[in-house]
ROVEX-10731 format. One record per residue (C-alpha): residue number from 1; y, x, z. Coordinates in pm, whole numbers. Layout:
[NUM, [Y, X, Z]]
...
REM end
This chain:
[1, [-993, -1622, 2375]]
[2, [-1091, -1355, 2064]]
[3, [-1149, -1000, 2168]]
[4, [-863, -800, 2066]]
[5, [-1116, -492, 1953]]
[6, [-1274, -765, 1706]]
[7, [-937, -811, 1509]]
[8, [-988, -622, 1172]]
[9, [-687, -393, 1208]]
[10, [-821, -269, 1521]]
[11, [-1177, -200, 1385]]
[12, [-1048, -21, 1096]]
[13, [-814, 220, 1336]]
[14, [-1145, 237, 1557]]
[15, [-1368, 328, 1236]]
[16, [-1122, 623, 1157]]
[17, [-1102, 757, 1517]]
[18, [-1502, 741, 1557]]
[19, [-1502, 926, 1193]]
[20, [-1290, 1198, 1343]]
[21, [-1417, 1227, 1724]]
[22, [-1670, 1010, 1924]]
[23, [-1424, 1087, 2188]]
[24, [-1172, 898, 2026]]
[25, [-1125, 505, 2142]]
[26, [-934, 213, 2084]]
[27, [-814, 98, 2447]]
[28, [-684, -246, 2537]]
[29, [-412, -281, 2747]]
[30, [-353, -550, 2993]]
[31, [28, -611, 2882]]
[32, [210, -565, 2527]]
[33, [284, -253, 2399]]
[34, [489, -365, 2143]]
[35, [777, -94, 2252]]
[36, [722, 236, 2340]]
[37, [891, 126, 2709]]
[38, [620, -122, 2740]]
[39, [357, 114, 2657]]
[40, [459, 344, 2879]]
[41, [488, 131, 3175]]
[42, [123, -2, 3089]]
[43, [12, 356, 3111]]
[44, [210, 467, 3380]]
[45, [323, 767, 3133]]
[46, [639, 913, 3029]]
[47, [777, 675, 2704]]
[48, [823, 1055, 2518]]
[49, [412, 1036, 2521]]
[50, [438, 721, 2341]]
[51, [399, 767, 1948]]
[52, [647, 503, 1746]]
[53, [493, 472, 1395]]
[54, [763, 386, 1166]]
[55, [730, 316, 806]]
[56, [1042, 408, 568]]
[57, [1110, 324, 216]]
[58, [1176, 628, 2]]
[59, [1277, 640, -365]]
[60, [933, 748, -470]]
[61, [729, 514, -224]]
[62, [670, 479, 179]]
[63, [676, 768, 462]]
[64, [549, 725, 779]]
[65, [713, 877, 1063]]
[66, [520, 916, 1383]]
[67, [805, 977, 1666]]
[68, [829, 1041, 2032]]
[69, [891, 712, 2221]]
[70, [1198, 856, 2370]]
[71, [1371, 968, 2059]]
[72, [1500, 819, 1775]]
[73, [1397, 896, 1366]]
[74, [1695, 1026, 1182]]
[75, [1776, 896, 861]]
[76, [1986, 1189, 787]]
[77, [1715, 1455, 839]]
[78, [1466, 1264, 606]]
[79, [1707, 1208, 349]]
[80, [1754, 1584, 374]]
[81, [1378, 1695, 402]]
[82, [1282, 1437, 121]]
[83, [1628, 1524, -79]]
[84, [1667, 1141, -103]]
[85, [1980, 982, -86]]
[86, [1764, 601, -53]]
[87, [1546, 594, 234]]
[88, [1573, 301, 458]]
[89, [1323, 134, 740]]
[90, [1068, -72, 589]]
[91, [1098, -457, 651]]
[92, [812, -677, 823]]
[93, [612, -751, 497]]
[94, [664, -377, 373]]
[95, [493, -252, 671]]
[96, [207, -533, 661]]
[97, [152, -478, 307]]
[98, [140, -108, 305]]
[99, [-24, -40, 614]]
[100, [-220, -361, 694]]
[101, [-71, -347, 1039]]
[102, [219, -562, 1180]]
[103, [500, -397, 1387]]
[104, [404, -332, 1733]]
[105, [76, -250, 1614]]
[106, [130, 17, 1348]]
[107, [-117, 303, 1384]]
[108, [-90, 638, 1250]]
[109, [-440, 637, 1102]]
[110, [-632, 340, 926]]
[111, [-380, 246, 671]]
[112, [-427, 28, 375]]
[113, [-274, 256, 111]]
[114, [-244, 658, 142]]
[115, [87, 727, 308]]
[116, [284, 1070, 336]]
[117, [332, 1130, 727]]
[118, [548, 1337, 911]]
[119, [500, 1409, 1307]]
[120, [806, 1440, 1503]]
[121, [807, 1819, 1638]]
[122, [899, 1658, 1990]]
[123, [558, 1498, 2060]]
[124, [433, 1894, 2140]]
[125, [553, 1837, 2488]]
[126, [298, 1642, 2588]]
[127, [-72, 1721, 2680]]
[128, [-161, 1356, 2564]]
[129, [4, 1113, 2360]]
[130, [-111, 747, 2302]]
[131, [-36, 584, 1960]]
[132, [-106, 193, 1861]]
[133, [-437, 131, 1766]]
[134, [-378, -190, 1505]]
[135, [-257, -452, 1728]]
[136, [17, -453, 1983]]
[137, [-206, -458, 2308]]
[138, [-427, -178, 2181]]
[139, [-379, 216, 2186]]
[140, [-561, 512, 2155]]
[141, [-518, 861, 2341]]
[142, [-503, 1181, 2144]]
[143, [-357, 1548, 2198]]
[144, [-90, 1659, 1945]]
[145, [-325, 1918, 1752]]
[146, [-565, 1626, 1688]]
[147, [-332, 1403, 1571]]
[148, [-200, 1627, 1342]]
[149, [-544, 1690, 1199]]
[150, [-632, 1316, 1196]]
[151, [-308, 1213, 1021]]
[152, [-288, 1546, 773]]
[153, [90, 1519, 897]]
[154, [326, 1762, 830]]
[155, [541, 1877, 1183]]
[156, [910, 1812, 1141]]
[157, [1231, 1805, 1322]]
[158, [1322, 1428, 1213]]
[159, [1480, 1312, 1541]]
[160, [1817, 1279, 1687]]
REM end
């Protein structure tokens, strides 16, 4: 069985994590973390501490939103913040092309293209948060301040 940590998307994330801090590591879970619920169960943590990385198609490109696992991203709030009428979820092919990850494994870092990133202000509730590391069975643990620093994301109220 191929080692998940040897897969290219996971290596890409691991490289970004190590460049930022030697303490950040991709962790392989025993079970899938394709959904926030599954990830929370695997890690024995609250669903809200799981970061959902959602890619949206905007009028001028793509936007990655990092959302607390117990919240839903608000399209209306995104449209207001971006001052755009047409914003929608990216499809699976767009996600793969823009981020280099498949849905379920989209990481907040290590994308193929430069992305604007919005971070859900609700994630600040947790000491530790967990995000996908390039594969549905792979995550990394980080705190809110470091997530903000490593992604250069903007903190926004983007959930309903």
